[in-house]
PDB file of N, CA, C and O in Angstrom, chain B, residues numbered from 101:
ATOM      1  N   UNK B 101     -14.429-157.011  54.102  1.00  0.00           N
ATOM      2  CA  UNK B 101     -14.117-157.522  55.347  1.00  0.00           C
ATOM      3  C   UNK B 101     -12.725-158.349  55.306  1.00  0.00           C
ATOM      4  O   UNK B 101     -12.372-159.102  54.399  1.00  0.00           O
ATOM      5  N   UNK B 102     -12.076-158.068  56.383  1.00  0.00           N
ATOM      6  CA  UNK B 102     -10.716-158.770  56.357  1.00  0.00           C
ATOM      7  C   UNK B 102     -10.515-159.432  57.744  1.00  0.00           C
ATOM      8  O   UNK B 102     -11.019-158.994  58.779  1.00  0.00           O
ATOM      9  N   UNK B 103      -9.728-160.534  57.660  1.00  0.00           N
ATOM     10  CA  UNK B 103      -9.318-161.147  58.947  1.00  0.00           C
ATOM     11  C   UNK B 103     -10.431-161.674  59.843  1.00  0.00           C
ATOM     12  O   UNK B 103     -10.434-161.559  61.069  1.00  0.00           O
ATOM     13  N   UNK B 104     -11.457-162.313  59.050  1.00  0.00           N
ATOM     14  CA  UNK B 104     -12.646-162.859  59.764  1.00  0.00           C
ATOM     15  C   UNK B 104     -12.463-164.246  59.668  1.00  0.00           C
ATOM     16  O   UNK B 104     -12.057-164.674  58.588  1.00  0.00           O
ATOM     17  N   UNK B 105     -12.704-165.120  60.679  1.00  0.00           N
ATOM     18  CA  UNK B 105     -12.810-166.415  60.557  1.00  0.00           C
ATOM     19  C   UNK B 105     -14.256-166.907  60.809  1.00  0.00           C
ATOM     20  O   UNK B 105     -15.014-166.369  61.617  1.00  0.00           O
ATOM     21  N   UNK B 106     -14.545-167.894  60.105  1.00  0.00           N
ATOM     22  CA  UNK B 106     -15.951-168.519  60.045  1.00  0.00           C
ATOM     23  C   UNK B 106     -15.719-169.945  60.617  1.00  0.00           C
ATOM     24  O   UNK B 106     -14.717-170.610  60.352  1.00  0.00           O
ATOM     25  N   UNK B 107     -16.782-170.379  61.466  1.00  0.00           N
ATOM     26  CA  UNK B 107     -16.776-171.774  61.963  1.00  0.00           C
ATOM     27  C   UNK B 107     -18.155-172.301  61.750  1.00  0.00           C
ATOM     28  O   UNK B 107     -19.161-171.699  62.127  1.00  0.00           O
ATOM     29  N   UNK B 108     -18.164-173.414  61.150  1.00  0.00           N
ATOM     30  CA  UNK B 108     -19.637-173.893  60.851  1.00  0.00           C
ATOM     31  C   UNK B 108     -19.610-175.454  61.088  1.00  0.00           C
ATOM     32  O   UNK B 108     -18.534-176.050  61.057  1.00  0.00           O
ATOM     33  N   UNK B 109     -20.720-176.068  61.309  1.00  0.00           N
ATOM     34  CA  UNK B 109     -20.817-177.496  61.353  1.00  0.00           C
ATOM     35  C   UNK B 109     -22.015-178.017  60.597  1.00  0.00           C
ATOM     36  O   UNK B 109     -22.977-177.275  60.398  1.00  0.00           O
ATOM     37  N   UNK B 110     -21.994-179.171  60.201  1.00  0.00           N
ATOM     38  CA  UNK B 110     -23.057-179.770  59.397  1.00  0.00           C
ATOM     39  C   UNK B 110     -23.107-181.291  59.504  1.00  0.00           C
ATOM     40  O   UNK B 110     -22.081-181.934  59.724  1.00  0.00           O
ATOM     41  N   UNK B 111     -24.316-181.872  59.346  1.00  0.00           N
ATOM     42  CA  UNK B 111     -24.475-183.214  59.283  1.00  0.00           C
ATOM     43  C   UNK B 111     -24.446-183.801  57.774  1.00  0.00           C
ATOM     44  O   UNK B 111     -24.464-183.065  56.787  1.00  0.00           O
ATOM     45  N   UNK B 112     -24.406-185.000  57.720  1.00  0.00           N
ATOM     46  CA  UNK B 112     -24.384-185.517  56.412  1.00  0.00           C
ATOM     47  C   UNK B 112     -25.519-185.231  55.583  1.00  0.00           C
ATOM     48  O   UNK B 112     -26.526-184.882  56.200  1.00  0.00           O
ATOM     49  N   UNK B 113     -25.599-185.293  54.356  1.00  0.00           N
ATOM     50  CA  UNK B 113     -26.874-185.019  53.648  1.00  0.00           C
ATOM     51  C   UNK B 113     -27.975-186.020  53.891  1.00  0.00           C
ATOM     52  O   UNK B 113     -27.730-187.201  54.139  1.00  0.00           O
ATOM     53  N   UNK B 114     -29.128-185.552  53.818  1.00  0.00           N
ATOM     54  CA  UNK B 114     -30.302-186.434  54.145  1.00  0.00           C
ATOM     55  C   UNK B 114     -31.293-185.863  55.194  1.00  0.00           C
ATOM     56  O   UNK B 114     -30.756-185.198  56.079  1.00  0.00           O
ATOM     57  N   UNK B 115     -32.399-185.975  55.247  1.00  0.00           N
ATOM     58  CA  UNK B 115     -33.295-185.587  56.139  1.00  0.00           C
ATOM     59  C   UNK B 115     -33.552-184.016  56.103  1.00  0.00           C
ATOM     60  O   UNK B 115     -33.627-183.282  57.088  1.00  0.00           O
ATOM     61  N   UNK B 116     -33.671-183.649  54.755  1.00  0.00           N
ATOM     62  CA  UNK B 116     -33.798-182.222  54.599  1.00  0.00           C
ATOM     63  C   UNK B 116     -32.503-181.396  54.325  1.00  0.00           C
ATOM     64  O   UNK B 116     -32.542-180.241  53.901  1.00  0.00           O
ATOM     65  N   UNK B 117     -31.297-182.109  54.612  1.00  0.00           N
ATOM     66  CA  UNK B 117     -30.165-181.457  54.311  1.00  0.00           C
ATOM     67  C   UNK B 117     -29.606-181.759  52.813  1.00  0.00           C
ATOM     68  O   UNK B 117     -29.788-182.881  52.340  1.00  0.00           O
ATOM     69  N   UNK B 118     -29.043-180.929  52.195  1.00  0.00           N
ATOM     70  CA  UNK B 118     -28.475-181.134  50.740  1.00  0.00           C
ATOM     71  C   UNK B 118     -27.052-181.217  50.788  1.00  0.00           C
ATOM     72  O   UNK B 118     -26.368-180.780  51.713  1.00  0.00           O
ATOM     73  N   UNK B 119     -26.562-181.872  49.618  1.00  0.00           N
ATOM     74  CA  UNK B 119     -25.178-181.995  49.483  1.00  0.00           C
ATOM     75  C   UNK B 119     -24.500-180.620  49.344  1.00  0.00           C
ATOM     76  O   UNK B 119     -25.221-179.756  48.845  1.00  0.00           O
ATOM     77  N   UNK B 120     -23.261-180.252  49.688  1.00  0.00           N
ATOM     78  CA  UNK B 120     -22.755-179.108  49.248  1.00  0.00           C
ATOM     79  C   UNK B 120     -21.835-179.141  48.055  1.00  0.00           C
ATOM     80  O   UNK B 120     -21.037-180.060  47.874  1.00  0.00           O
ATOM     81  N   UNK B 121     -21.964-178.167  47.294  1.00  0.00           N
ATOM     82  CA  UNK B 121     -21.228-178.014  46.039  1.00  0.00           C
ATOM     83  C   UNK B 121     -19.639-178.192  46.303  1.00  0.00           C
ATOM     84  O   UNK B 121     -19.124-177.479  47.165  1.00  0.00           O
ATOM     85  N   UNK B 122     -18.890-179.076  45.623  1.00  0.00           N
ATOM     86  CA  UNK B 122     -17.476-179.206  45.800  1.00  0.00           C
ATOM     87  C   UNK B 122     -16.800-177.873  45.548  1.00  0.00           C
ATOM     88  O   UNK B 122     -15.923-177.541  46.345  1.00  0.00           O
ATOM     89  N   UNK B 123     -17.092-177.079  44.554  1.00  0.00           N
ATOM     90  CA  UNK B 123     -16.362-175.825  44.319  1.00  0.00           C
ATOM     91  C   UNK B 123     -16.683-174.813  45.464  1.00  0.00           C
ATOM     92  O   UNK B 123     -15.822-173.961  45.686  1.00  0.00           O
ATOM     93  N   UNK B 124     -17.724-174.806  46.153  1.00  0.00           N
ATOM     94  CA  UNK B 124     -17.949-174.091  47.289  1.00  0.00           C
ATOM     95  C   UNK B 124     -17.152-174.453  48.585  1.00  0.00           C
ATOM     96  O   UNK B 124     -16.657-173.644  49.369  1.00  0.00           O
ATOM     97  N   UNK B 125     -17.118-175.812  48.666  1.00  0.00           N
ATOM     98  CA  UNK B 125     -16.290-176.365  49.815  1.00  0.00           C
ATOM     99  C   UNK B 125     -14.748-176.189  49.575  1.00  0.00           C
ATOM    100  O   UNK B 125     -13.930-176.102  50.491  1.00  0.00           O
ATOM    101  N   UNK B 126     -14.499-176.155  48.476  1.00  0.00           N
ATOM    102  CA  UNK B 126     -13.019-175.867  48.003  1.00  0.00           C
ATOM    103  C   UNK B 126     -12.466-174.580  48.548  1.00  0.00           C
ATOM    104  O   UNK B 126     -11.260-174.438  48.745  1.00  0.00           O
ATOM    105  N   UNK B 127     -13.415-173.578  48.806  1.00  0.00           N
ATOM    106  CA  UNK B 127     -12.905-172.310  49.346  1.00  0.00           C
ATOM    107  C   UNK B 127     -12.651-172.216  50.853  1.00  0.00           C
ATOM    108  O   UNK B 127     -12.324-171.144  51.362  1.00  0.00           O
ATOM    109  N   UNK B 128     -12.802-173.348  51.571  1.00  0.00           N
ATOM    110  CA  UNK B 128     -12.642-173.358  53.032  1.00  0.00           C
ATOM    111  C   UNK B 128     -11.717-174.517  53.387  1.00  0.00           C
ATOM    112  O   UNK B 128     -11.484-175.442  52.608  1.00  0.00           O
ATOM    113  N   UNK B 129     -11.228-174.414  54.557  1.00  0.00           N
ATOM    114  CA  UNK B 129     -10.398-175.541  55.189  1.00  0.00           C
ATOM    115  C   UNK B 129     -11.523-176.463  55.826  1.00  0.00           C
ATOM    116  O   UNK B 129     -12.352-176.059  56.642  1.00  0.00           O
ATOM    117  N   UNK B 130     -11.438-177.699  55.358  1.00  0.00           N
ATOM    118  CA  UNK B 130     -12.676-178.606  55.784  1.00  0.00           C
ATOM    119  C   UNK B 130     -11.925-179.726  56.613  1.00  0.00           C
ATOM    120  O   UNK B 130     -10.948-180.343  56.188  1.00  0.00           O
ATOM    121  N   UNK B 131     -12.504-179.904  57.841  1.00  0.00           N
ATOM    122  CA  UNK B 131     -12.058-181.028  58.736  1.00  0.00           C
ATOM    123  C   UNK B 131     -13.248-181.938  58.916  1.00  0.00           C
ATOM    124  O   UNK B 131     -14.372-181.499  59.159  1.00  0.00           O
ATOM    125  N   UNK B 132     -12.971-183.202  58.791  1.00  0.00           N
ATOM    126  CA  UNK B 132     -13.958-184.319  58.931  1.00  0.00           C
ATOM    127  C   UNK B 132     -13.682-185.046  60.312  1.00  0.00           C
ATOM    128  O   UNK B 132     -12.590-185.554  60.567  1.00  0.00           O
ATOM    129  N   UNK B 133     -14.774-185.055  61.195  1.00  0.00           N
ATOM    130  CA  UNK B 133     -14.543-185.894  62.356  1.00  0.00           C
ATOM    131  C   UNK B 133     -15.693-186.906  62.272  1.00  0.00           C
ATOM    132  O   UNK B 133     -16.859-186.625  61.992  1.00  0.00           O
ATOM    133  N   UNK B 134     -15.194-188.144  62.560  1.00  0.00           N
ATOM    134  CA  UNK B 134     -16.162-189.280  62.467  1.00  0.00           C
ATOM    135  C   UNK B 134     -16.787-189.307  63.858  1.00  0.00           C
ATOM    136  O   UNK B 134     -16.292-188.726  64.825  1.00  0.00           O
ATOM    137  N   UNK B 135     -17.919-190.029  63.889  1.00  0.00           N
ATOM    138  CA  UNK B 135     -18.642-190.120  65.277  1.00  0.00           C
ATOM    139  C   UNK B 135     -17.863-191.135  66.117  1.00  0.00           C
ATOM    140  O   UNK B 135     -17.500-192.176  65.570  1.00  0.00           O
ATOM    141  N   UNK B 136     -17.611-190.938  67.253  1.00  0.00           N
ATOM    142  CA  UNK B 136     -16.811-191.928  68.198  1.00  0.00           C
ATOM    143  C   UNK B 136     -17.573-193.249  68.323  1.00  0.00           C
ATOM    144  O   UNK B 136     -18.794-193.325  68.192  1.00  0.00           O
ATOM    145  N   UNK B 137     -16.789-194.260  68.579  1.00  0.00           N
ATOM    146  CA  UNK B 137     -17.427-195.606  68.764  1.00  0.00           C
ATOM    147  C   UNK B 137     -18.167-195.615  70.123  1.00  0.00           C
ATOM    148  O   UNK B 137     -18.003-194.728  70.960  1.00  0.00           O
ATOM    149  N   UNK B 138     -18.970-196.643  70.286  1.00  0.00           N
ATOM    150  CA  UNK B 138     -19.799-196.935  71.479  1.00  0.00           C
ATOM    151  C   UNK B 138     -18.935-196.883  72.712  1.00  0.00           C
ATOM    152  O   UNK B 138     -19.230-196.223  73.708  1.00  0.00           O
ATOM    153  N   UNK B 139     -17.772-197.670  72.577  1.00  0.00           N
ATOM    154  CA  UNK B 139     -16.766-197.757  73.587  1.00  0.00           C
ATOM    155  C   UNK B 139     -16.169-196.515  74.047  1.00  0.00           C
ATOM    156  O   UNK B 139     -15.991-196.288  75.243  1.00  0.00           O
ATOM    157  N   UNK B 140     -15.848-195.687  73.095  1.00  0.00           N
ATOM    158  CA  UNK B 140     -15.225-194.354  73.352  1.00  0.00           C
ATOM    159  C   UNK B 140     -16.306-193.511  74.006  1.00  0.00           C
ATOM    160  O   UNK B 140     -16.008-192.873  75.015  1.00  0.00           O
ATOM    161  N   UNK B 141     -17.574-193.456  73.497  1.00  0.00           N
ATOM    162  CA  UNK B 141     -18.580-192.574  74.171  1.00  0.00           C
ATOM    163  C   UNK B 141     -18.802-193.136  75.482  1.00  0.00           C
ATOM    164  O   UNK B 141     -19.105-192.336  76.368  1.00  0.00           O
ATOM    165  N   UNK B 142     -18.711-194.332  75.767  1.00  0.00           N
ATOM    166  CA  UNK B 142     -19.048-194.910  77.225  1.00  0.00           C
ATOM    167  C   UNK B 142     -17.834-194.364  78.172  1.00  0.00           C
ATOM    168  O   UNK B 142     -18.061-193.903  79.291  1.00  0.00           O
ATOM    169  N   UNK B 143     -16.645-194.452  77.669  1.00  0.00           N
ATOM    170  CA  UNK B 143     -15.580-194.031  78.470  1.00  0.00           C
ATOM    171  C   UNK B 143     -15.494-192.597  78.625  1.00  0.00           C
ATOM    172  O   UNK B 143     -14.924-192.204  79.643  1.00  0.00           O
ATOM    173  N   UNK B 144     -15.963-191.708  77.791  1.00  0.00           N
ATOM    174  CA  UNK B 144     -15.950-190.350  78.073  1.00  0.00           C
ATOM    175  C   UNK B 144     -17.140-189.900  79.021  1.00  0.00           C
ATOM    176  O   UNK B 144     -16.987-189.120  79.961  1.00  0.00           O
ATOM    177  N   UNK B 145     -18.368-190.496  78.657  1.00  0.00           N
ATOM    178  CA  UNK B 145     -19.411-190.101  79.632  1.00  0.00           C
ATOM    179  C   UNK B 145     -19.286-190.664  80.948  1.00  0.00           C
ATOM    180  O   UNK B 145     -19.547-189.965  81.928  1.00  0.00           O
ATOM    181  N   UNK B 146     -18.884-191.952  81.078  1.00  0.00           N
ATOM    182  CA  UNK B 146     -18.737-192.667  82.396  1.00  0.00           C
ATOM    183  C   UNK B 146     -17.611-191.818  83.114  1.00  0.00           C
ATOM    184  O   UNK B 146     -17.785-191.530  84.298  1.00  0.00           O
ATOM    185  N   UNK B 147     -16.595-191.450  82.535  1.00  0.00           N
ATOM    186  CA  UNK B 147     -15.561-190.695  83.206  1.00  0.00           C
ATOM    187  C   UNK B 147     -16.068-189.369  83.828  1.00  0.00           C
ATOM    188  O   UNK B 147     -15.660-188.931  84.904  1.00  0.00           O
ATOM    189  N   UNK B 148     -16.902-188.834  83.123  1.00  0.00           N
ATOM    190  CA  UNK B 148     -17.355-187.380  83.520  1.00  0.00           C
ATOM    191  C   UNK B 148     -18.346-187.654  84.617  1.00  0.00           C
ATOM    192  O   UNK B 148     -18.364-186.882  85.576  1.00  0.00           O
ATOM    193  N   UNK B 149     -19.227-188.742  84.571  1.00  0.00           N
ATOM    194  CA  UNK B 149     -20.272-189.060  85.588  1.00  0.00           C
ATOM    195  C   UNK B 149     -19.433-189.473  86.897  1.00  0.00           C
ATOM    196  O   UNK B 149     -19.741-188.961  87.973  1.00  0.00           O
ATOM    197  N   UNK B 150     -18.356-190.412  86.813  1.00  0.00           N
ATOM    198  CA  UNK B 150     -17.536-190.757  87.919  1.00  0.00           C
ATOM    199  C   UNK B 150     -16.959-189.623  88.646  1.00  0.00           C
ATOM    200  O   UNK B 150     -16.819-189.710  89.866  1.00  0.00           O
ATOM    201  N   UNK B 151     -16.615-188.576  88.014  1.00  0.00           N
ATOM    202  CA  UNK B 151     -15.970-187.320  88.545  1.00  0.00           C
ATOM    203  C   UNK B 151     -17.036-186.448  89.246  1.00  0.00           C
ATOM    204  O   UNK B 151     -16.706-185.835  90.261  1.00  0.00           O
ATOM    205  N   UNK B 152     -18.205-186.364  88.801  1.00  0.00           N
ATOM    206  CA  UNK B 152     -19.341-185.636  89.374  1.00  0.00           C
ATOM    207  C   UNK B 152     -19.861-186.351  90.616  1.00  0.00           C
ATOM    208  O   UNK B 152     -20.286-185.695  91.567  1.00  0.00           O
ATOM    209  N   UNK B 153     -19.838-187.655  90.625  1.00  0.00           N
ATOM    210  CA  UNK B 153     -20.405-188.422  91.836  1.00  0.00           C
ATOM    211  C   UNK B 153     -19.330-188.743  92.961  1.00  0.00           C
ATOM    212  O   UNK B 153     -19.642-189.354  93.982  1.00  0.00           O
ATOM    213  N   UNK B 154     -18.057-188.292  92.705  1.00  0.00           N
ATOM    214  CA  UNK B 154     -17.119-188.700  93.818  1.00  0.00           C
ATOM    215  C   UNK B 154     -17.454-188.211  95.222  1.00  0.00           C
ATOM    216  O   UNK B 154     -16.989-188.798  96.199  1.00  0.00           O
ATOM    217  N   UNK B 155     -18.250-187.150  95.346  1.00  0.00           N
ATOM    218  CA  UNK B 155     -18.537-186.601  96.707  1.00  0.00           C
ATOM    219  C   UNK B 155     -19.787-187.257  97.178  1.00  0.00           C
ATOM    220  O   UNK B 155     -20.189-187.021  98.317  1.00  0.00           O
ATOM    221  N   UNK B 156     -20.439-188.075  96.375  1.00  0.00           N
ATOM    222  CA  UNK B 156     -21.790-188.774  96.809  1.00  0.00           C
ATOM    223  C   UNK B 156     -21.559-190.141  97.535  1.00  0.00           C
ATOM    224  O   UNK B 156     -20.445-190.624  97.737  1.00  0.00           O
ATOM    225  N   UNK B 157     -22.717-190.690  97.891  1.00  0.00           N
ATOM    226  CA  UNK B 157     -22.445-191.974  98.636  1.00  0.00           C
ATOM    227  C   UNK B 157     -21.872-193.083  97.628  1.00  0.00           C
ATOM    228  O   UNK B 157     -21.902-192.952  96.404  1.00  0.00           O
ATOM    229  N   UNK B 158     -21.364-194.155  98.281  1.00  0.00           N
ATOM    230  CA  UNK B 158     -20.811-195.315  97.533  1.00  0.00           C
ATOM    231  C   UNK B 158     -22.015-196.023  96.754  1.00  0.00           C
ATOM    232  O   UNK B 158     -21.811-196.689  95.739  1.00  0.00           O
ATOM    233  N   UNK B 159     -23.253-195.834  97.290  1.00  0.00           N
ATOM    234  CA  UNK B 159     -24.318-196.538  96.548  1.00  0.00           C
ATOM    235  C   UNK B 159     -24.517-195.794  95.149  1.00  0.00           C
ATOM    236  O   UNK B 159     -24.759-196.471  94.149  1.00  0.00           O
ATOM    237  N   UNK B 160     -24.432-194.626  95.087  1.00  0.00           N
ATOM    238  CA  UNK B 160     -24.595-193.948  93.967  1.00  0.00           C
ATOM    239  C   UNK B 160     -23.460-194.057  92.973  1.00  0.00           C
ATOM    240  O   UNK B 160     -23.615-194.173  91.757  1.00  0.00           O
ATOM    241  N   UNK B 161     -22.206-194.003  93.668  1.00  0.00           N
ATOM    242  CA  UNK B 161     -21.075-194.287  92.734  1.00  0.00           C
ATOM    243  C   UNK B 161     -21.028-195.715  92.163  1.00  0.00           C
ATOM    244  O   UNK B 161     -20.454-195.937  91.097  1.00  0.00           O
ATOM    245  N   UNK B 162     -21.577-196.593  92.808  1.00  0.00           N
ATOM    246  CA  UNK B 162     -21.631-198.026  92.278  1.00  0.00           C
ATOM    247  C   UNK B 162     -22.666-198.162  90.968  1.00  0.00           C
ATOM    248  O   UNK B 162     -22.586-199.094  90.168  1.00  0.00           O
ATOM    249  N   UNK B 163     -23.558-197.185  90.886  1.00  0.00           N
ATOM    250  CA  UNK B 163     -24.456-197.426  89.651  1.00  0.00           C
ATOM    251  C   UNK B 163     -24.075-196.342  88.588  1.00  0.00           C
ATOM    252  O   UNK B 163     -24.897-195.966  87.753  1.00  0.00           O
ATOM    253  N   UNK B 164     -22.883-195.887  88.645  1.00  0.00           N
ATOM    254  CA  UNK B 164     -22.565-194.873  87.590  1.00  0.00           C
ATOM    255  C   UNK B 164     -22.426-195.449  86.184  1.00  0.00           C
ATOM    256  O   UNK B 164     -22.703-194.788  85.183  1.00  0.00           O
ATOM    257  N   UNK B 165     -22.005-196.652  86.149  1.00  0.00           N
ATOM    258  CA  UNK B 165     -21.757-197.336  84.712  1.00  0.00           C
ATOM    259  C   UNK B 165     -23.192-197.759  84.257  1.00  0.00           C
ATOM    260  O   UNK B 165     -23.486-197.772  83.062  1.00  0.00           O
ATOM    261  N   UNK B 166     -24.127-198.126  85.294  1.00  0.00           N
ATOM    262  CA  UNK B 166     -25.421-198.523  84.757  1.00  0.00           C
ATOM    263  C   UNK B 166     -26.193-197.284  84.381  1.00  0.00           C
ATOM    264  O   UNK B 166     -27.039-197.395  83.493  1.00  0.00           O
ATOM    265  N   UNK B 167     -25.997-196.140  84.947  1.00  0.00           N
ATOM    266  CA  UNK B 167     -26.713-195.046  84.441  1.00  0.00           C
ATOM    267  C   UNK B 167     -26.195-194.560  83.110  1.00  0.00           C
ATOM    268  O   UNK B 167     -26.945-193.996  82.313  1.00  0.00           O
ATOM    269  N   UNK B 168     -24.874-194.781  82.857  1.00  0.00           N
ATOM    270  CA  UNK B 168     -24.303-194.311  81.547  1.00  0.00           C
ATOM    271  C   UNK B 168     -24.831-195.275  80.387  1.00  0.00           C
ATOM    272  O   UNK B 168     -25.128-194.906  79.251  1.00  0.00           O
ATOM    273  N   UNK B 169     -24.891-196.567  80.881  1.00  0.00           N
ATOM    274  CA  UNK B 169     -25.332-197.442  79.771  1.00  0.00           C
ATOM    275  C   UNK B 169     -26.838-197.257  79.451  1.00  0.00           C
ATOM    276  O   UNK B 169     -27.313-197.420  78.327  1.00  0.00           O
ATOM    277  N   UNK B 170     -27.469-196.935  80.443  1.00  0.00           N
ATOM    278  CA  UNK B 170     -29.034-196.674  80.292  1.00  0.00           C
ATOM    279  C   UNK B 170     -29.181-195.364  79.511  1.00  0.00           C
ATOM    280  O   UNK B 170     -30.081-195.268  78.677  1.00  0.00           O
ATOM    281  N   UNK B 171     -28.369-194.390  79.733  1.00  0.00           N
ATOM    282  CA  UNK B 171     -28.543-193.123  78.904  1.00  0.00           C
ATOM    283  C   UNK B 171     -28.146-193.347  77.585  1.00  0.00           C
ATOM    284  O   UNK B 171     -28.798-192.789  76.703  1.00  0.00           O
ATOM    285  N   UNK B 172     -27.129-194.111  77.259  1.00  0.00           N
ATOM    286  CA  UNK B 172     -26.703-194.375  75.989  1.00  0.00           C
ATOM    287  C   UNK B 172     -27.671-195.238  75.178  1.00  0.00           C
ATOM    288  O   UNK B 172     -27.803-195.049  73.969  1.00  0.00           O
ATOM    289  N   UNK B 173     -28.316-196.143  75.805  1.00  0.00           N
ATOM    290  CA  UNK B 173     -29.388-197.018  75.208  1.00  0.00           C
ATOM    291  C   UNK B 173     -30.509-196.024  74.912  1.00  0.00           C
ATOM    292  O   UNK B 173     -31.028-196.154  73.804  1.00  0.00           O
ATOM    293  N   UNK B 174     -30.978-195.051  75.704  1.00  0.00           N
ATOM    294  CA  UNK B 174     -31.918-194.147  75.546  1.00  0.00           C
ATOM    295  C   UNK B 174     -31.672-193.298  74.328  1.00  0.00           C
ATOM    296  O   UNK B 174     -32.577-193.064  73.528  1.00  0.00           O
ATOM    297  N   UNK B 175     -30.446-192.834  74.185  1.00  0.00           N
ATOM    298  CA  UNK B 175     -30.090-192.102  73.093  1.00  0.00           C
ATOM    299  C   UNK B 175     -30.186-192.829  71.697  1.00  0.00           C
ATOM    300  O   UNK B 175     -30.605-192.290  70.673  1.00  0.00           O
ATOM    301  N   UNK B 176     -29.738-194.135  71.799  1.00  0.00           N
ATOM    302  CA  UNK B 176     -29.886-194.896  70.528  1.00  0.00           C
ATOM    303  C   UNK B 176     -31.199-195.079  70.155  1.00  0.00           C
ATOM    304  O   UNK B 176     -31.520-195.103  68.967  1.00  0.00           O
ATOM    305  N   UNK B 177     -32.109-195.230  71.186  1.00  0.00           N
ATOM    306  CA  UNK B 177     -33.483-195.406  70.844  1.00  0.00           C
ATOM    307  C   UNK B 177     -34.204-194.211  70.121  1.00  0.00           C
ATOM    308  O   UNK B 177     -34.914-194.328  69.121  1.00  0.00           O
ATOM    309  N   UNK B 178     -33.923-193.090  70.757  1.00  0.00           N
ATOM    310  CA  UNK B 178     -34.564-191.877  70.288  1.00  0.00           C
ATOM    311  C   UNK B 178     -33.941-191.427  68.977  1.00  0.00           C
ATOM    312  O   UNK B 178     -34.637-190.801  68.177  1.00  0.00           O
ATOM    313  N   UNK B 179     -32.600-191.724  68.693  1.00  0.00           N
ATOM    314  CA  UNK B 179     -31.988-191.530  67.523  1.00  0.00           C
ATOM    315  C   UNK B 179     -32.598-192.380  66.414  1.00  0.00           C
ATOM    316  O   UNK B 179     -32.788-191.905  65.294  1.00  0.00           O
ATOM    317  N   UNK B 180     -32.898-193.615  66.720  1.00  0.00           N
ATOM    318  CA  UNK B 180     -33.392-194.566  65.796  1.00  0.00           C
ATOM    319  C   UNK B 180     -34.823-194.034  65.370  1.00  0.00           C
ATOM    320  O   UNK B 180     -35.123-194.036  64.176  1.00  0.00           O
ATOM    321  N   UNK B 181     -35.695-193.585  66.319  1.00  0.00           N
ATOM    322  CA  UNK B 181     -36.924-193.042  65.998  1.00  0.00           C
ATOM    323  C   UNK B 181     -36.853-191.833  65.096  1.00  0.00           C
ATOM    324  O   UNK B 181     -37.602-191.725  64.126  1.00  0.00           O
ATOM    325  N   UNK B 182     -35.999-190.970  65.399  1.00  0.00           N
ATOM    326  CA  UNK B 182     -35.730-189.700  64.614  1.00  0.00           C
ATOM    327  C   UNK B 182     -35.216-190.021  63.224  1.00  0.00           C
ATOM    328  O   UNK B 182     -35.603-189.369  62.254  1.00  0.00           O
ATOM    329  N   UNK B 183     -34.398-190.962  63.120  1.00  0.00           N
ATOM    330  CA  UNK B 183     -34.003-191.287  61.745  1.00  0.00           C
ATOM    331  C   UNK B 183     -34.882-192.103  60.800  1.00  0.00           C
ATOM    332  O   UNK B 183     -34.675-192.166  59.588  1.00  0.00           O
ATOM    333  N   UNK B 184     -35.831-192.696  61.408  1.00  0.00           N
ATOM    334  CA  UNK B 184     -36.770-193.454  60.565  1.00  0.00           C
ATOM    335  C   UNK B 184     -37.849-192.605  60.042  1.00  0.00           C
ATOM    336  O   UNK B 184     -38.719-193.088  59.318  1.00  0.00           O
TER     337      UNK B 184
END
């Protein structure tokens, strides 16, 4: 097989995932992306929701940041349950 590209993603070791062998990893181009900060996540998701609610009433537009904060809090709660 020639000229084939592979793309894969993985989480850090733990929770049933194992460390990868450094000799195996050295055969690939590896890019590491850290998880964005809470402020960055809020900006990303809030901006998306603001765009989606532009055609809606001002009452709904006014609670966009609250919806984003509540959704992020729910995510943190569920992630904490899953990781313990």
